[in-house]
N, C-alpha and C positions, 0 to 999 in steps of 0.2 A: 417436357415430361410433366404428366399430370400429377396433381397433389397426392392422390392415393397411391401412385406408383412409388413416391418417396416414402410414404408411410409403410409400405409393404417391405421395405429393405430391412426392417428390424427382425425379419424371420417369420412374422405372421402373414398369412395370405388372406386377401379380401375377396369375397364372392360377389363379383359385379352383377351376375345374372340375378341373384337373389335380391339385390338392392338396386335394380336397374333405375327405378324412378329417382332415387336419391342421387345416383351417379350423374344423371342428366343435368342436375343443378350446377355441376362443376364443369360441364363441357362448354367450350368456347366455340364461337363461329367466326368465320373469316380467317384472315391470315394471322398467324401467331406472331406476337411481337418478338423483338430480338431478345434472345435468352441471355441471362446473366452468367457469371462464372459458375454458379452452382447448378445451372440448368433449369432453374425455376422460372416459369413465364411471368410476365407482368400483367396477366389477365386480372380482371376484377374479381374479387372474392367478397363474400359477405363479411361485414365488419366483425361479426362474432368469431369468424374463423381466420381472419387475417392477422395471425399471431406475429408474423415477422415483417409486417408492413410492406408486402410485395405488391399490393394492389396499386393501380395507378391513382395518382392524386394524393398519395400519402405525404404528409408534411414531414414525416420523420426521415432524417438522413442517417446513413451509416456513420457510426462514431469514428472520428479520425484518430489514428494512432499517433499522429504527430503532436507532440506537446508544444504548447505555445510558450515562448519566452524562456525556454529551458535550453541549457547547453547540451550538446551531444554527450552520450555516455562516456566517450573517450576523454572528455574534459574533466571528469571527476577524479578525485584522489582520496584515499582513506586518510591521508594526513591533513587534508584541507577541510574536511567536513563539508560545509556548504560552499567552500571556495573551489578553485579549479587550478589546473596547470596554467601557468601564467602565459605561456605562448598562445594558448587558445583563448585566454581571458581577454586578449586584446581585440578579439573579434566582436566583443559585446559592446554595444553603444554606450558611451559614457556621457552623462549630462554635462555640458560645458566643454567637452573635448573639441579641439579646434582643428578638425580635419585630419587628412592622412598623415601630415607631417608629424604631429604629436603622437599619433598611434604608432608610426614607424619608429620614432625615438624611444617609445616605451617598449616596443617589441625587441629592439636591439639590446636594451639593458634588462630585459625580462622584468619589467615593472608593471604591476597592476595597480591602478588608481581608481578609487570609487568616491563619489561625492559630487557636489555641484560646483560649476565654474572652476574646473581644474586647469591651472595654467600649464603651458607647454613646458616640457623638460628642457633644461639648458645643458648642452654638451660641452660647454667651455666657460671658464670664469669670465672671459672677455664679454661673452654674450650676456652674462648676468650684469656686468658693469654697464653695458649699453642699455639693457632693458630696465634695470632698477637703480642705476646710478651709484654703484659701489664706488667707494673712494679709492683713489690711486694708492693710498697708504695700505689699505687692506690687500689690494692686488700685489703690492710689493712684498708684504709680509707672507703672502701665500707663496710667491716665487722664491723668497729666501729660504723657505722650508721645503722647497722642491715639490710643491703642490701645483702641478701644471694643469691637470684635467680632473674634473669632479668624478667621483665614483657614481654608481647607479643610484644609490639612495640620495646622494647629494644633488644629482641632476634634477630630481623631482621634488625633493623636500625643501631645498633652498628657495626656489621660486614660490612655493606655497606659503612658506613662512614670511617671505618678503612681502607678500600680499596680505599679511596680517590675518591669516586663516589659522584655525586650530588644526592640529595634525596628529595622526597616529601613524608612526613610521615603524615598519617591521622589516628588518633586513638581517641577513646572516652576520655572525660575529666577524670582526675584522674588516668591515666594509666602509669604515669611516663615518659612523653615525655621529660621533662627537663633533666633528667639523660641520656636519649637516645642520646642527642647531647653533653652534658657536658663531659661525660666519654670519648668518642672518641676525643673530643677537647684536653683534657689534654694529652691523649696518643699520638696524632699526633704532638702536640707542643713539647713534649719530656721533656724539661727542661726550666726554666725561662731564660729570656734574661741576667740576672745578673750572671747566672751560667757559670763558667769557663770551664766546661766539654763539652760545646756545640761545635760542629764542626766549626761553624762560628767564635766562639770566639778564637778557637785555630788557625784558619787561619788568624785572624786579621781583619775579615770582620765586618764592623759596620752596625747596623740596626737601623732604626728610625721608630717610630710609632708602634701601636699594631699589633700583628699577628693574633688575633681573635676578631671578632666583633659580638655581640648578640644584635639584634634589637627587641623591643617589643612595644606594643601600649601604655602602661601606666607606670607611675613611680612606682606604687605599685608592679606591676609584675616585673619590673626591679630589685627592691629591693629583691624580693623573689628569682629571679634567682641568684642574687649576693650571697645570703645566701647558695644556693645549690652549687655554685662554691667554696665557702670557705670551705665547708665540704670536698671536694675532694682535695683542695689545701693544706691540712695540711701536714707539714713535709718538704715543699719546700717554698722558698721565691718568690712565684708568686706575681706579681704586677697586681692586678685586680682593675679597675677603674669603679665606678658607676657614670655615668653622670646624674646629676640632676640640677635643676634650682639653687639650693643652693650650688653647687660645687664651691669651691674657685678657684681663678685664678691660684694659685700655683698648685692645683690638675690638672687643665687643661693643664698647661705647662708640668706637669709630663707626660702627654700622648705623648708628643713629644720625651720623653726620653726612659727610660727602662720599659715601661708598656707592659704587655703581652696580657691582655684581656680588652676590653671595653664593657660595657653594658649600654644601654640607649634607649630612644625613638627617633624616626626619627627627631623630631623637635629639640631636644637638640643636637643631633649629627650634624645636619646641621648647627646649630648656631655655634658650635665649629669649624666646617670646614671653615665657612665664616670668623670667627675671627682668623683663622690660628692657632688655639690652638691644632689642631690635623690633622694628615695626615693619609690617609687610603690606600696608595699605597703599604704598606707592609702587608696588611691583606691577610692571606692565607685561613682562615676558617671563613665563614660568615653564621650566623643563623638568620632566620626570624621566630620568635615565634609568635603564633596567626596570621599566615600568611593570613588567610581569611580577617582579618581586615586591615593588613598592605598593602595588594594588592588591597584593595577596594578603592572607591573614596575618602574617608576621608584622608587616608595616602598614596594613590597610588603615587602621584607626589613626595612627600617627600622621600618615599622609593626608587623610581627609581633614585633620585639624589644621595642617599647614595650608591646605587649599582654602579652608574657611577663613583663614587670616588674610588671604590675598583678596582684598575687596575693591581694588581699583576698577572703575567701570569699563576701561579699555583693556582689561587683562586678556592676554593671548596665551593659550596653553598648548603645549605639545608633549607627546610621550614617545619614547623610543625604546625598542627592545629587539632582541633577536628572536624571541618567542612571545606569544601573547595568548595564553589559554582563554577559554570561553569565559571563565569567571572574571578574569582581569579585563577582558574586552567589554563585558557588560558594564563594569564600573567605568571604564574609559568612555563609553558612549554616554553615560550619565554625566560625566564631568566635562566633556568637550562640547562645544557649541558649534553646530553646523560644520563638523570636521571633514577633512579629506583623509581617507585611509589609503596608505601606500604600502604595498607589499613587494619586496624585491626577491626574485626567485620563487621558491615554494615555501609557503608559510610553515613555520616550525621545522625547518630543515637545516642541516649542517652545510658548511662550505664544501663545494665540490673539489677544493684543493687539498682536502684531507683524505688520505687513504685509510679506510676503516677496516678493522678485523674484529671478529667476535670469537673468543676462545673459551671452550668449555673446560673447566678445571675439576669438576666433581665436588671437591671439598675445599675447605680453607687451607688445608695442608698442600693440596695440589696447586692452589693459587699462589702461595708463597714460593713454591718450587718453580712455577712458571715465571714469576717475576725475577727470581734469581738467575734463571736460565737466560732470560732476555738481557739482563744487565751484564751477564758474563760473556755474551757473544758479540752482537753488534747493535747496541742500543741507539736509538735516535736521540742524541744529546744535543743541547740541554733538554731536560724532560721534567714534566709535572706528573706526580702520582696522586690521584684523588682517592680519598677514603670518606666514609660516611659520617665520621664524628671526630671531634678533637682528641678524644681518648685514643682512638685507633691511630690517629696521626702521630701522637707521641710514641705509641708502641712500635709502629712500623719504622719511624725515624730512628729510634734506638736500635732496632734490629739491623737496619741497613748500615749503621755506623760500623758494625763489625765486618762488613763486606768490603772494607777499604775503599769506600766511595766518598766523594765530596758531596755530602748530602745536607740538606737544611729542611726546616719545617716552617709552616705558616698556618696558624689557627687562632681562634679568638681568646685562648687562655694566655697568649703572649701579650706583653705590654705594647703600647703604641710604638715606643722606641725600639723594642725588639723586632717588631714587624717591619718597621722602616729599614732597619739594618739588614734583615733577612732578604727583603726585596732588593735592596741596594747591592748585596753580595751576588744575587742572581744576575742582576743587570751588568755587573762588572765582570762576570765570568769566573768568579771565585767558587761558585756552586754549580754543579752539573745536574743534580737531582733535587727536586723540591717536593716534599710530601705536604699536602695541603687538603683542606676541606673545600667543598664546592662554594660555599658562601664567601670565603675569604678571597678566592681568586676570581670571583664573579666580576666580569667587565674589565679585568686587569689586562694590560698589554705589556708583557714582559719584554717583547722584542726578540725575534729570532728563535723562539721555542720550536724545536723540531719534532717533539714527540709528547703525547699524552697517554697515560696509562690509567684506565678506570679500574683500580684495584678492587674497590667495592662497587658493585653494579648500581647505577642510578635507578631510582624508582619512578622517574617520569621522563618523558621524551624531552621536555624543556630542560631538565637538569642535564641530560646527556648532551644536548646541543650546546649549552653554555660551557660544559667541561671541555669538549673537544674543540670548541671555538677558540681556545687559548693558542692553538697552533694553526698553521695555514692562513695566517693573517696578512693583509696588504699584498695579496697576490703571490705569497710564498706557498710552498707545499709543506705538508706535514703528515705525520703518522699518528693514528689513534688506535690503541689496543685496549680491548674491553674484556675483562675476565668475568665469568659467571659460574655459579655453582647450582646445585639442586635447589637451594633455598631461594634463588633469584628467579626461578621459573615463572612465578605469578606476574612479574614485571617485564618479562622477556619479549613477548610477542610484538607489541607496538614498536619497540626499539629495533627489533630484528627486521620488521617490515620497512622501517625508515632506512636502515643500512642497506637493505636489499635494493632500494630504489637507486642507489649509487652504483649498482652492478658489482658490489663487493662480494667476495666469496665468503659465504656464511653457511653454517650447518643447515641443510634443507629442512630438517625436522623442526627447527625453531619457527618456521613459517606456518607449520601445520598445527601448532598448539591451539588448544581450545581457548576461546576468549575468556579472560579472567573476569571475576565479578567486578561490575562497574563501581569505581570508587570516585569520590570527589577529589579534585586536584590537591586540596590541602591535606586530605586524609592520606592520599597516596604518598605525598611528599613527606608527611610526618611519620608514616609507618616505616620504621627502620627494621631491616632484617636482623634477626638475632644471630650473632656470629660469635665464635670462640675468639678470645683475645689473640692478637698476633703473638704476644709473648708465650702464651700457652701452646699455640700451634707450633712455634719454633722450638718447643721443648724447654723453655725457660733459659735463664742465663747461667745455669750451673756449668762450670768448666769452661765457659767461653773466654774469660779473661786469661786463664792459663793457656788456652790454645792460642790466643792472640799474642801473648808474650812469647811463646815458642816460635810463632811465625816471624816475630821481629828479632829473632836471635837471642832471646833471653833478656832483652832490654825491657826496662820498666815501661808499661803502657802510659802514653800521654793522657793526661786528664781530659775528660770530655767537657766541652763547653755547653752550658745549658741552653744557649741560644742557637746552637747549630755549629757544626764544624769543630775544629780543635782550637785550643787556646792560641796556638801559634798563628792562626789565620784570623784572629779576632780583630775587628776594626774599631777604632775609637769613634764614639758617637759624634764628637766634634767635627770629624772629617766628613760627615754625611749631611747633606742638605736636607732639611725637613721636608722640602717639597718633592724630594725624590730625584732620581736620575733617569731621564727618558732616553738614554742612549741605547744603541744596539748591543746585542750579546757579543762580547769580545773574547770569550773563553776559547772558542774554536775557530779555525780558519774556514 
C-alpha cells in the first residue's frame, strides 16, 4: 500500500490528478518488497519523509518490548517491593551459586540468597560436620535436644556463618533463627577461654573480654537466648554471661576476665561499657537478634554505639529478624561487610501455619463484646492478647479478671521479678490468657501458644507479623484473630493484602481501600490510634464487685493479686529460676 493511501485513512481525500508530478516521486518500480505486518512497503523514501524508518538501509531497529535482566511480572509482589516470590527467585543466576544442586536445595526450602560466593545449603547436621568439622559434642547436644534436621533458615545461614561471612537472615517467626546463629558461634569459638588446648593458651597469649556478643531488644528474649546457648554448651565449661539490671557487680567484673559469650540489651551493655565493667575489643562474633527493632529509631543510636565498641579486625557480624523494613535494611547494608542476604519464604510475611481472620467491630464497645464472645465460646487456649500500650494492658487485664478467667499481664511497668513470674506461670500452665504489649512479647517463645488476638490493631505490617508469630511455631498450627474499628482504617490496607495472600477469608472491601498517605516506618509505628479506655468502654467498675459477690453465692470476693491471678495461685519467687523455664505448655492436653 502506498504512503498516501495510509494518509488518506484519517478521513481526508487526496487529489492525485492535481498533484500528479508529486505523486510520481513516491512510485516504485520493479517488484515490491515483502510487506510488513502494517502493510507498509520497504521502498526507499526521501530521508525528510522517512518518519518511521521504513526505508531500506535504516540503522534503527524496532524497540524490543522484552526487558533485559528483569523478572516476569508474575514474580513481583506488593509485599516484597523490589523482591520477588521466592519460588521464581531461584531462577535468577546467583554469583557464587554452585550449580543445580544448590538451587534445588534452596527451591525446596523456599530460600532466596543474594550475594557473592554463596555456599550450598546443608540439609543435615551430619553434612555440616563433614564439610566444616563440627565437633561430636555439638552434634550430641543437638541430638539430646531432639534437633535432628536443620530448618530452612538453618540450612543456609549456618554454612554462611561457618565460612565467616557477614549475614542478614530474614525468616518467619518460629523457624529456628536462634539456633541458626548459636550453632556456628560455638563452632567458630572452638573451645572456652579456660581451656588449655586452645592455640592462644599454648602460645601464652592472654585475651581479655568476651569473644561473642548477642544483642536483643528485651530482657525476656535475652533470657530465652541464654537458655538456648546453655543447651549447646553442655559438656564444656563455657562462661556465658546474661547481662541484666539485676546482675551483680561481681558478675560484671567477670566479663573482663574469662567470659566467652555475653547476652544482653543495648542499654545494659552500654551501661556496662561506660562503667568500664566490660570491653568489647575482643569480640569476633556479633549477633543482632530482632534486628528490625534494634536498627530502628528506638534502639538505633544505642546499637550503633555498641557496634562502634567492637573493634576487633576479624569481627564477623550477622543480623536476624522475621521482618526487615527498608530503613533497617539500609542501616544493615552500611553495617555489614560483603554480606549474604537470605530470605526464607516471602519477605515480611507470617507463618503459613497460622489461620488468620480479620473481624470488623465498628467501635471499641464492639471490640470488647467480640473478645468476650470469643472467650465464652471455644477460644484457642492458651492465648496471647495484644494491646497498643501498657495502660491499656492494665485496663483489659483488670476487666478480664471479672470474667472468671485465669488471666495474667506482661508489660514494661512490671518489675523484672514480676515479669519473670508472669512468664513462668504461663509456661507452667497456670495462666490461660496473657494480656501483653507488642514489645514485651517480641521474640518470646512461650511454647504451645494456640491463639493470638490483636485486640488493638497494629499500625505496621512488621508489628502484625511479630504478634501473630507467637503462635504456629516449630511446625505447630495456630489461630490469629485481629479486630479493627473505624479508627484503624488508615492502617488496614497493607495488612489486609498480606492476610489475603494466605487465602484467608477477609472482608472484600478492605482490599479496595484507597492507599493511605505514605508515612515513614517510625512515624507509622509511633502513631497510636486514640481509643477510649477499656474501663470507660466497659462502663466502669460500678456494681461489678457486688455482681461478682452474688455470683459466688454471697461469699466475700478474693483479693486480686497485683501481679496477675489471685492470691491463692501466687508462686514464691524463690521457686522460679531466673533464667526462666523453657518447657512446653502443660496446662491443656
